[in-house]
N, C-alpha and C positions, 0 to 999 in steps of 0.2 A: 687409746684413746678412751675418755671418761664420757659419761652421758652427754655433756653441755659441748663438749667437743665434737661429738657426733651430730647433736642437734644441729650445732653452726653448720656444718658439712652439709646437710640436708637442706638447710635454709637457703643455702649458695646453690644448691642443685649443681654441683661443678663434677664433671664426670672423672675426675681424677681420684675421687674418694670410691668410686665404683669397684667392689670386691673387697673393702676392708669389713664391711659389715651389711647387713640388711635391714630396713627400719618395719618394724610390724606394727599395724594400728588397731588398737583394740575393738574402737568403734564399728571397723570394715572388716576385720578379721582378715585383712590383706597385707601382705610383705612388699616392700619396694628396694629397689636401688636408690642409694643416696641423690642420683642425679634425675629422678623421677619427675616429670613436669606436672605432676599433679599437686593440688594446694598443700602447703605445708601444714601437717597436723598439729594440735596442741600437745605440748610436753606431755600433759598429764595422760595422754591416750597412747604414747609411744614406747614401744619397747626395742632395743637393738639385740641382734644377734648375729654371732661372727660368720655364719654360715647359711643358705638357703636351706640345709638338711636340719640345722638347728630350729629354723622358723617352720617347717612343717611339721617336725615332733611336736612343737607347742601349738599346733592345730591351725595355723595360718596358711592361707592359699596365695599363690604368686599373683601379682599384679600383671594383667593382661598387657598394659600400656606400655612398662618399662622391662618386661621379662626378667626378673632378676633369679630365675632359676638358670639362666645361662651362665652364671657368676660359677667358677668351680668351687668345690668345697673344703677348703682350706684355710683355717682361721687365720693365719699371717698372711696369705696371699693379699697382694697389692697390686692393682690394675697398672699403675705407673710403673711399677718395676717388673711387670710381668713378662712373658714371651709377646702377647697380644700387645701389649703397648709399645714394647719396644719394636715391633715389627710395623706398627701403625706410623710411629716416629720416622722410620727409615723409609717406609712408603711414601710418607709426605716429603720427605727429601729427596725422591725420586730413584730411589735404590732399585727398584724394579726396572724401570727404564733403561738404567746403566746397566746392570748383570743379570736382571730376569730373577723368575722366583726361584730357580735353584741357586743363584748367589744370594738372595736374600737368606735363604735357608740355610746356606754356609755360614754365612754371618752371624746368625742367631745359635749357630750350634745344633742344628735339627735338620732331620731329612725334608725332602720337600712333601713329601706324603704326612708326615707328623706334622710340619707346620700347617698344612691344610687344614687337617682335622681340629689342631688348637684353635686356630682361627674360625672354622665354623663353629666350634663350641662356644667360644667366647663372644665372637661379634656377628655370628649368624652368617658369613660369606668367606670365601676365600681369598686368597692373596691378589688373585686378578681382577676380583670382582671390586674389592677394597680400592685397587690401584684404579680402577674405572671410575668410582665415585670421586675419589681425589681430583682425577683429572677433570669430572662433570664440574665441581665446584671450582676450579680454576677457569674453567670455560666460563661460567657464569659470570666470574668477577669480569673477565676480559671482555664479554660480551656487554654487560649492561656499564662498563666504565672507561672504555676506551673505543678508538673508532679504528683498531685494526681489522684488516680484512677478514672475512670468517674463515678462509684456507690459512691464514697465519694464526687466528686464533684456535684453528684445530692442532696444527702442528707444535704451537706452544704451550699447548695443554697437555701434550704428551701422546695425543691420537696418532696412531700410524698411518691412516686415511680420512679422506672427507667424509666418506660412508660411514664409516665407525663412528665418529663423530657427530654426524646428522642422527644418528640412530639412537645414540645414546643420550644426548640432548632432548630429543624427542619423547624418549623413554622415561626419563628421569623428570622431566619439568612438564610433560605434556605441551610443549611448546617446541616450533622448530626454532633453530639458532636465530634466524632474522626476525621471528615474531620476539622472542626474548628480549633480543636488543632494542625492539621497538617499543615495548613496553616498560621498560626500565633503562633508558637512556639517560647517561648523565654528562656533563662538559669534560671533556678529555682531549687530549692531543697524542697522536702516534706518528711515528715515521718508520718507515720500514724499506729505505731505498734497497735496491738490490744490492746484493754484496756488502752491505754496509752495517754495522751493529744496529740491534734495535733500539728506539727510544718510546717510552711511553710514559703517560700520567693517569694516575687513578688514586682512587679512595680505598683504603683497607678498612673496614667497619670496626668500630670497636664500642664496648658495652661503656658508657658514660657514666660519671665523670672521668676525666683522664688529666691527670697531674702532668704538666709539662715538665717538672722538675728532671724527668729521665734526660732531657737534654742538656741540662747543666752537667749532671753526671758524666755522661759520654764526653762534652767537650771538655773538661778537666782532664780527660785520659786520651785526648786526641792526639795522636802520633802524626807530626809534620808529613806531608806529601802522600800520608795514606787517608787521613779523616781530616774533616774538618767541622766544626760547629760552633753555634751561639745558642743562648737562651730559647731560641724557638727553631731550631732547626739542626739537621745532622746528616753529613753526607759522607760517603766513603766508598773505596775501591775495595775488592774483594775477589777471589777466587772461586769459581763455581766448575762444576764437573766438566761440562764442555769449553771453557774459556773463562775470561774476565767478565766481570759484572761492575757496576756502579748505580749508588740510589742516593736519593736525598729525599728526607723526610721531615715534614711538619705537621704540628697538629692542626686538624681540621674541625668542622663541626658536628660531623659523624664519625669521625676516628683519626685515621692517620692520612693526610695526602702524601702521595709519594710520585717521585719522577725516578725511573728507571731506565738504564742501558745495560744491553747483554750482548755479547758478541754473537752467542748461537740463542736462537729462539728456544730450543728446547729447555734452555737453563731457567726460563721465566718462572714457572711453578716453582723451583728449587728455590730461586730469589725471594719471593713472595713469602715461601715458609718459612725462611731465615729471619727476615725483617720482622714477621708477626711474632715469632720468638723473641727477637732483639728489644723489642718495644713490649711485650707482653701484653698483646691484643686482647687474649683472651680469658684474662681474668675477670672476676665479678666484683668491681670495685664496692658495690653496694653491701655485700654480705662481709667483705674483708673489713671494710670501715665500720661496719656495726659493731665487730668483734674489737677492732683496736678503740674505738671510741668510748668502749664499756668501761676502760681505766679512766677516772678521773685525771691522771697527770697527762697522760697522752692525748686525752679528748680534743683539746684547745688545737693540738697541732693537726688532727684529724680534720677538725673543722676548717683551719686554715688551707690545708692541702689535700683535700678530698680526691680519693682514685689515684694514691701513687702508685708507681709501679715497679716491676723488679726487671732490671736491666737482663737480658739473655745473651747471646754469643752467635755470631754469625761463622765462627771457627772454634772447635773445642779445643785444639792445638795451639791456637794464638792466645785464649784466653790462659791456659796453663801456664806459658811462656809470659805472660803479662804478671800474673797471681808471682809466679817465683822472683822477678824483677822486683817486684812491688813490696816483699817482705821486709818489714822492720825499716821501711824508709817511708818518707810522705809520698803523696800523690804527684807533686810537681818534681821531686827527685827520680821518682820511678818513670815519670814521661820524658825526663830529660835523657835518661838511659836508651830508652825505647826510641827518642829522636835519633841517636848516635847510631843505634842498631839499624834503623831504617834504612841506611845506603846499603844494606846487605839486599835487600828487597829489589824486585825485577822491575824494571821500568814498564809503565804500562802502554798500552797498544791503544787505550781509548781516547787518551787527548782529552782529559776533563780538565778544565781550568783549576790550578791549585792542587790537582791530584796525579802526583809524577809517578809514584810508584806502589807495589803491591805490598804488603805487611811481608817480612822475611819468612821465608820456608823454614821447617826446621833443619832441613839438610843445610842451607846456607848460615844458620846461626852455629851449626855444628863446625862448619869450616872455618868461619871468619869472625864469631863474635869474640874468640878469645883473645884478638889484640886489640878490640874495642873497650871490653870491659874494664872498668875500673872495681876497686875495693877488695874486700878478703879472698883470698884464693881458693877457700872453700866454697864461698858462694859461687864462684866463677866456674869452679869445676862441676859442681853440680848442675847448673843450669846447662853447661856445655854437654855432661853426660845426659840429661835428660832431652835435650834436642838431638843428640844422635841415636836414642832409642826411639823416639819419634821418627826419626827419617828413614831409619832400617826397618820400621815394622814391628820392632820387639816392643813397644809399647803401644798400644792403640787404644785412645779415647774417644767419645762421640754420644750422639743421642741413644744409641742403644746401649748404653750401660746405665746400672743402677747406682745409686749412693754409696752400696754396699760394694758394687763391684769397683766402682772408683777408688775405694779406700785400699781395696784389695791390690789394685795396680801400683797407686800413687804411694803410699805409706812406707812400701819397703825401699824406695828410692832415697837417695841423698839429698838433703835439703828441702825436703818434702814432709811436713807435718800434718796436722789435723785441722789448721785453719786453711791450708791451700785445699785439701782436700773438700771440706765444706764450702768453701768459697767456690770451686768448681762444680760442685752440685747445683749450687744455686745459681750459676750463671749457665752453665752448660745444659744441664736439666730441667731448670725451671722448679727446682724443689721448693715448695712454699714454707716449708718449717724447718729453718735453718737458723740457729743462734750461733754466733760467732764469739764463744767465750774468751776473754782476756783480751779481744780487738782494742786496741787504744782509743779508736775513733768512737767505737759502741761505748766504751766507758767515758769519754769526752761527751759524747751526746746525752748519756744518761744524767752525767752531773750537771749538766746544762738545763736539762729538762726538770729535774728533781730539786735542784739547788744545793746537791751536796755530793759528796764523792761517794764511789761505792767499789766494792771488790767484785772481782768477776763472779763469783758465787752469788752475790745479791742481784747484780744484773741478770744472772741467768735464771733465778728464781722470778723475778719480775717479768722477763719473757714468756715463763712457762704459761701464763694466764692467756697469752695469744695464740696457743697451738690451736688450728694447724697452719696458723698465717705469721710465724714469727720471724720470717724472711721481711714480709713487710713491716713490722715492727723496727727489724734493723734498718731497714731504708730509711724509715724516718728518723733515726737516731745519727745515720751517717749524714743525713741533710743538716740536722742541727749541729752536728761538729763541724761542718765547712761553711757554715755561715760565720759572718766575722762576729766575734763575741762583743757583747756589752761590756763596759766597765764593771759592772757589777759582779759579772761570772767570771773574770779574767783569773782571778785569784784561784778558785776552784777547779778550773781547767788545768792551771799551771800544777796544782798539787795532783789532779786526777794523772796527769802525763807522768809525774814522778814517782808516783805510789807502786805501778808496777812495769816491769820491761814494756817496752813498745811492740806491738806487735803489728802485722801487715796492715798498712793504711792506704795501700795503693793497688791497683791493678786492671 
């Protein structure tokens, strides 16, 4: 990262850049993490160092507010791809509740003791304490935004007892659960009939503005019976660790208004975490738009659609299958194939209108997709081989991976190229700095934006200026490419589509 890329990162205070560098301020002789909440210093007063050790050597002392000395001392270290970051993604997905600390350590390839040392060094707490904090955050959301009984909130948040729930909430928020609810009540609805699935409505907060174009993106790719969407809502069924789940999301004045149903109450924190990732609710739109709008060509689009978001994933395996199906064909064609394959999905037990079945498992696709798939034999065999590898566990991808690990796992497989790997990193990991070079939709969007055709090298060079937010620039280009073309740019789009081979337009 160059100076201005680093400076943009500290302006956004995005924790995802912690560990890549530290920020030293000449006027105070203090160095900080990129996410430090202190006021952003003037560029003339800032120096960047790759490690805390380098900042110490230059005569700076650590900020007592953000504790940057907790970052390990390796220049190439990246918090998002480090063990601590992967552990936190798994903890928020409920891994400790399912397999305990030993299972979490095994998943990450470390001993329990070593994992504890890493988390204490990087985050100041062990895995159980971090899981406890995650449960407390979920409890706060449910207490302030639903009418669930306090006992249901306790178990839905992952606590093993009412006493543990009460003590934790009191300790962290200095309020009892009932006091916390009384102070922050919002309108909601919840139903928890004994022996039946739990349904409730709540608001997941997000930083504004929030562009609702993500709903059209998901609607265009919705699989019949599994998903439903329109320009202002999206709903779907999905598998959770304990059973089935369903949700419907709509944009609201403070974030995302969601209605959810889970078979098992303990799956609620996992579902809410996956919804946040799918709709990119933790992004900083002001920081991202500030960088994107610095380009005069893109500025008008950013002003027209502020707060554009990066679609995530509720199931990493599903995203990989969708990407492989969508390679080198249009969104509509890919969705049609997925509609055909959806008959292999299990019928849903939740009985939601319009949602009859779950997305097919990898095992179901490996066993039954061969007779349903059309097209080149090589493409069919690749999809079947990857489905079989996912089903038997020889291929495992998920939120614990890094972009580099995804590439190591996926590139050797037949039918998977760099585009698929980058797309998976963008959707599954929420990677913010992905550019899909030679993507036909990206080229079409750029042609319509600039009024001229361009080869992949030119679009790649143009996107470089938006680092570390190139994924969001890609979303603007995709959105522009999906819009009905004006007569004036019909010819340029046709030329752009014929100048290079088509790449993956759908997933």
